[in-house]
C-alpha positions in Angstrom: 77.0 60.3 118.3 75.1 64.0 116.7 76.9 65.5 114.0 77.4 69.2 114.3 75.7 71.8 112.5 78.3 75.2 112.4 76.4 78.3 111.0 77.9 80.1 108.5 77.8 83.5 110.4 79.6 81.7 113.5 82.0 82.2 110.9 81.2 85.3 108.8 82.6 85.6 104.6 86.2 86.0 105.7 86.7 82.9 108.1 84.6 81.3 105.2 86.9 82.0 102.8 89.6 80.9 105.4 88.4 78.1 105.7 87.9 77.2 101.9 91.4 77.9 101.0 93.4 75.3 103.9 91.4 73.0 102.2 93.0 74.0 98.6 96.8 74.3 97.8 98.0 74.8 93.5 99.0 72.6 92.0 100.0 74.5 88.5 103.8 76.3 88.7 101.8 79.3 86.9 99.0 80.2 89.9 101.1 82.9 91.7 99.1 84.2 94.2 95.3 82.2 94.9 92.8 83.0 96.9 92.9 85.8 100.0 94.0 89.2 98.0 91.9 91.1 96.5 92.3 89.4 92.4 94.3 85.6 91.5 97.5 86.6 90.3 98.5 83.8 87.5 102.1 83.7 86.1 102.0 84.2 82.2 104.8 85.0 79.5 107.1 87.9 80.2 104.2 88.9 83.2 101.4 88.5 85.3 97.6 87.7 84.6 95.7 88.3 87.4 91.6 87.6 87.8 88.9 88.3 90.2 85.4 87.9 90.3 82.7 89.5 92.1 78.5 88.4 92.8 75.8 90.8 92.8 72.3 89.2 94.2 69.4 91.6 93.9 67.7 92.4 97.4 71.5 91.8 99.2 73.2 94.3 96.9 71.5 96.2 95.1 67.4 97.9 95.0 65.9 97.8 91.6 63.2 100.1 92.8 66.0 103.3 92.7 68.8 101.8 91.2 68.8 101.8 87.3 69.2 98.9 85.2 71.8 100.5 83.0 73.7 101.5 86.2 73.9 98.2 87.6 75.5 97.3 84.4 78.4 100.0 85.1 78.4 99.2 88.4 78.9 95.6 87.8 82.3 95.9 85.8 83.1 98.1 88.0 83.6 96.9 91.2 85.5 93.8 89.5 87.2 96.6 87.1 88.3 98.2 91.0 90.2 95.4 91.9 92.0 94.7 89.4 93.3 98.2 90.2 93.7 97.2 93.3 96.5 94.5 92.1 98.5 97.4 90.1 97.2 95.7 86.8 95.9 97.3 83.7 92.4 95.9 83.3 91.5 94.0 80.0 89.2 91.9 79.5 85.8 90.1 81.1 83.4 87.8 81.4 79.3 88.6 82.7 76.7 85.8 83.5 73.3 86.6 84.2 69.8 84.6 86.7 66.9 86.7 84.9 63.8 85.9 86.2 60.7 86.0 83.4 59.7 90.0 85.2 62.5 90.7 83.2 62.1 91.4 78.9 64.8 91.7 76.5 64.7 95.2 76.5 65.4 95.2 79.8 68.3 93.3 79.7 69.5 95.5 76.3 69.5 98.6 79.3 71.6 96.5 81.5 74.2 96.1 78.8 74.5 99.5 77.6 75.7 99.9 80.7 78.3 97.5 81.0 78.8 98.9 77.4 79.7 102.2 78.8 81.7 100.7 81.3 83.7 98.6 79.0 84.4 102.1 76.6 85.7 103.5 79.9 87.9 101.2 81.6 89.0 99.6 78.1 88.0 96.5 78.4 86.6 93.2 75.8 83.2 91.7 77.1 84.8 88.2 75.9 81.8 85.8 77.1 79.7 85.4 79.5 76.0 82.9 80.1 72.7 83.3 80.7 70.3 81.4 82.9 67.0 81.1 84.2 66.1 82.2 87.7 63.9 82.3 90.9 65.0 84.8 92.9 65.4 87.5 91.3 68.9 88.9 88.8 72.2 87.3 89.3 75.1 88.8 87.6 78.4 87.6 88.2 81.4 89.5 86.7 84.9 88.3 86.7 87.7 90.9 85.7 91.8 90.0 84.0 94.3 92.6 83.8 98.0 92.1 83.3 100.9 93.3 85.6 104.6 92.9 85.2 106.5 90.7 87.2 108.1 93.3 89.4 104.5 95.0 89.7 102.2 93.1 91.3 100.4 95.0 94.8 99.8 92.5 97.5 97.9 93.0 100.8 100.9 91.6 102.4 103.5 93.9 102.2 103.0 97.1 104.1 106.4 98.1 106.5 107.3 99.6 109.4 107.1 103.5 108.6 105.2 103.7 105.3 102.5 105.7 105.0 99.1 105.2 104.4 97.8 106.9 101.3 93.7 106.8 100.1 92.5 107.7 96.9 89.6 110.0 96.5 87.2 110.5 99.2 85.2 108.1 101.6 82.1 107.8 102.7 79.5 109.0 100.1 78.2 106.2 98.6 76.6 105.4 102.4 75.2 108.7 102.8 74.2 107.9 99.5 72.2 105.1 100.5 70.5 106.4 103.0 69.1 108.8 101.2 67.4 106.6 98.7 66.1 104.4 101.1 64.8 107.6 102.8 63.1 108.6 99.9 61.8 104.9 98.9 60.1 105.8 101.7 58.4 108.5 101.3 57.8 107.5 97.8 56.1 103.4 99.7 53.7 106.2 102.3 52.8 108.3 98.7 53.2 107.3 95.5 52.0 111.1 94.8 55.5 112.9 96.5 58.3 112.3 94.1 61.9 111.5 94.8 63.3 115.0 96.3 67.6 114.6 95.0 68.7 117.5 93.0 70.5 118.4 96.3 72.0 114.8 96.5 73.4 114.8 93.2 77.4 113.4 94.1 76.3 111.0 96.8 73.7 109.1 94.6 76.0 109.2 92.0 78.6 107.6 94.3 76.2 105.2 95.3 74.8 103.9 92.1 77.5 104.2 89.2 80.9 104.1 91.5 83.9 104.2 89.1 87.3 102.3 89.7 90.7 104.1 89.7 92.4 102.8 87.0 93.7 106.1 86.0 96.2 105.9 89.4 96.9 102.5 88.4 98.6 104.5 85.1 99.7 107.5 87.3 101.9 104.9 89.1 103.5 103.4 86.4 104.3 107.3 85.3 106.3 108.3 88.4 107.8 104.8 88.3 106.1 103.8 92.3 104.7 100.7 93.2 102.9 100.3 96.5 104.1 98.5 99.2 100.4 97.3 99.5 96.8 98.3 98.4 93.2 97.4 99.0 90.4 98.6 97.8 87.7 99.8 99.7 85.0 97.8 99.2 83.4 96.8 103.0 84.5 100.0 104.4 88.1 102.0 105.0 88.5 100.3 109.0 87.4 96.5 107.5 90.6 97.8 104.5 92.6 98.6 106.7 92.2 95.4 108.9 92.9 93.2 106.0 96.2 94.7 105.4 96.9 95.1 109.0 96.5 91.2 108.9 97.8 90.3 105.6 101.2 92.9 106.3 101.7 91.6 110.1 102.0 95.1 111.1 100.1 97.4 112.3 98.2 100.8 111.6 97.8 104.8 112.7 95.4 106.4 110.7 94.3 110.4 112.2 90.6 111.8 112.0 91.1 114.7 110.5 93.0 113.7 107.6 89.9 111.0 106.9 88.3 112.9 103.1 84.3 113.9 103.6 83.3 115.0 100.6 81.3 118.3 102.2 78.0 116.9 100.2 78.4 113.2 102.5 79.1 115.1 105.7 76.6 118.1 105.7 73.8 114.8 104.6 75.6 113.0 106.9 74.4 115.5 109.7 71.4 116.2 108.3 70.1 112.0 108.6 71.5 112.4 111.9 74.8 110.2 111.0 78.3 110.7 112.1 80.7 111.7 109.0 83.6 110.1 110.7 81.5 106.8 111.4 80.4 106.4 107.6 84.2 107.5 106.3 85.2 104.6 108.0 82.2 101.8 107.8 80.9 103.3 105.0 81.9 100.9 102.3 81.1 100.8 98.6 83.1 104.0 97.5 85.8 101.6 95.6 88.9 104.1 96.3 91.9 102.7 96.6 93.9 102.3 100.3 97.8 102.1 100.0 100.8 102.1 101.4 103.3 103.5 100.3 107.2 104.5 101.2 108.4 107.9 102.7 110.2 108.4 99.4 107.4 108.3 97.1 105.2 109.9 99.6 107.1 112.4 98.0 106.4 112.3 93.8 102.5 112.0 94.9 102.8 115.2 97.1 101.6 117.2 94.9 98.7 114.8 93.5 95.1 116.9 94.4 93.4 113.4 94.6 95.6 111.6 97.2 95.3 112.0 100.8 97.7 110.6 103.4 96.0 109.4 106.3 98.1 108.4 108.4 101.4 105.8 108.7 101.9 101.7 109.6 103.5 100.7 112.6 104.9 97.7 114.4 102.1 95.4 115.4 102.7 95.4 118.9 101.4 99.0 118.6 98.2 97.8 117.1 95.6 99.9 114.5 94.4 103.0 116.1 92.8 106.5 114.9 93.5 109.3 116.4 90.6 111.4 117.1 90.4 115.4 116.3 90.3 115.7 120.2 93.3 113.8 120.6 91.9 110.6 122.4 92.8 107.3 120.6 90.8 105.1 119.8 91.2 101.1 118.8 90.1 100.5 114.5 87.5 98.4 114.4 85.2 96.7 111.3 81.7 97.5 111.3 81.1 97.5 107.4 79.5 95.7 105.5 79.4 91.6 106.7 77.7 88.9 104.3 76.2 86.5 106.9 76.5 87.6 110.2 73.5 87.3 111.9 70.9 90.0 112.2 
């Protein structure tokens, strides 16, 4: 009998993760939470340690033709710190692993680590180790981040409850629209190398793509206000995708309102200029690294005056599904169309 070959694209990234995790059970009592959330949670004396890791591959996650190495070093750290924050934890340590091809000089590596150092200083984390190796397929970056959180303060994706309020920090869609601008200017340059990039009026959205910021400040504010969100995730693959993660793992439905989605004016105007729908960019763009979380009505009252936290909907029973109420008064199902590894072309 012929062995059946299953394509990874048939499962997709999250199906593959589910398949791997089914074969592993925790053997150590210190493992409180393993595969399947923004970070793993390990019990330690007096609290918990959270651990997360992420890879960035040249040609998949970044394009060095328009990404400065210093910004890339910063971003590689920030995207991992964001996952630590999504567990309501304070980041403390990172390790950085690099695969380098022979086209990278020592000076290029220095530039990359300038960005790493800037991120360490901004987020008050220590670089405590890593590995470097040769690569035949461009630049490969892998960062592991660790943080700490009290036993009773850990926030998972699985705690959202009916009637909780859905909140998101900052604004959405900027990183995706910034990427579209950078890709457009790259094509203009390829067609005519004498043309200089026209990026002045796109400063905010380009910055959001090249050098995103992790929302660690919000975690400190939660502690000050004595708030522990019922569920939380960072927006890396797009708001719609993250809403569906919270919905699935919490066993609830989500209802959001299109007119409540926070979209920066530069994002909105540039999307229209490019012939793109700003709402679609906000829902499916990804790489915003904002925090999406749910809180009780009581805790919402404590956040009402926060200028950078937006209430975009509420949690409902699972039988009501995941719905967006549009500006036109219609209801549409929330579906994930953002970034997906291994999807078929």
